C-alpha positions in Angstrom: 17.6 19.5 -15.9 17.9 19.5 -12.1 21.2 17.8 -12.2 22.5 20.4 -14.6 21.4 23.2 -12.3 22.9 21.5 -9.2 26.2 20.9 -11.0 26.3 24.5 -12.2 25.8 25.8 -8.7 28.4 23.5 -7.2 30.9 24.6 -9.9 30.2 28.2 -9.1 30.7 27.6 -5.4 34.0 25.9 -6.1 35.2 28.8 -8.1 34.0 31.4 -5.6 35.1 29.6 -2.4 38.8 29.9 -1.6 40.7 26.6 -1.3 42.3 25.6 2.0 46.0 25.6 2.2 47.4 22.2 2.9 48.8 21.6 6.4 46.9 24.3 8.2 45.0 21.7 10.3 47.7 19.3 10.9 48.7 18.4 14.5 52.3 19.7 13.9 50.9 23.1 12.9 48.5 23.3 15.8 51.1 22.4 18.4 53.6 24.8 16.9 51.2 27.8 17.1 49.5 27.0 20.4 50.8 28.8 23.5 52.8 26.7 26.0 50.2 27.5 28.8 46.6 28.0 28.1 45.4 31.5 28.5 42.4 31.6 30.8 40.5 34.9 30.9 39.9 36.4 34.3 36.4 35.8 35.4 34.4 38.7 36.7 33.0 36.4 39.4 36.5 35.8 40.8 36.5 39.1 42.7 33.8 40.7 44.9 31.5 43.4 43.6 33.0 46.8 43.9 30.6 49.6 44.3 31.1 53.3 45.2 31.5 54.2 48.9 28.9 56.2 50.7 30.9 59.4 50.3 31.4 58.7 46.5 27.6 58.0 46.1 26.8 61.2 48.0 29.1 63.2 45.8 27.5 61.7 42.6 24.0 62.6 43.8 25.1 66.1 44.9 26.6 66.8 41.4 23.4 65.5 39.7 21.3 67.8 42.0 23.5 70.8 41.2 23.2 70.1 37.5 19.4 69.7 37.7 19.2 73.0 39.6 21.3 74.8 37.0 19.1 73.4 34.2 16.0 74.5 36.1 17.4 78.0 36.5 18.3 78.2 32.8 14.8 77.1 31.8 13.4 79.8 34.2 15.5 82.5 32.5 14.5 81.3 29.1 10.8 81.4 30.1 11.2 84.9 31.5 12.9 86.2 28.4 10.2 84.7 26.1 7.4 86.2 28.2 9.1 89.6 28.1 9.5 89.3 24.3 5.9 88.4 24.0 4.8 91.3 26.2 6.9 93.8 24.2 5.7 92.3 20.9 2.0 92.7 22.0 2.8 96.5 22.6 4.5 96.7 19.2 8.0 97.3 20.6 11.1 95.2 19.7 12.6 93.6 22.7 16.1 95.2 23.2 18.0 91.9 23.8 21.8 92.2 23.8 24.7 90.4 25.4 28.3 91.1 26.3 30.5 91.1 23.2 27.5 91.6 20.8 28.5 92.8 17.3 25.9 95.6 17.5 25.3 98.3 20.1 21.6 99.0 19.6 18.7 96.9 18.3 17.5 98.3 15.0 14.0 99.6 15.3 11.6 98.8 12.5 8.7 101.1 11.6 
């Protein structure tokens, strides 16, 4: 029974596996397709490490500091707006928030 199973598996593998084309691994084929000079990739260790200069590093840090300051200011404005909305809501007044180009002129008051 084992032999039958093994033979059936081998037969299935032969059917499913593609056959090799003759001549693909011959010496004539390999020399015909090989480049005349071997291509050697450039090693990253063949040149010295390049890093940003002092001025470039200072500019990078300066841009990061400006971006962090802008994020901090934006968070401060959001916090201030939320606190104002909470204060108005505790008094029972809708916060009249609008912006330039808003599709409405006044905030609808609900009773």
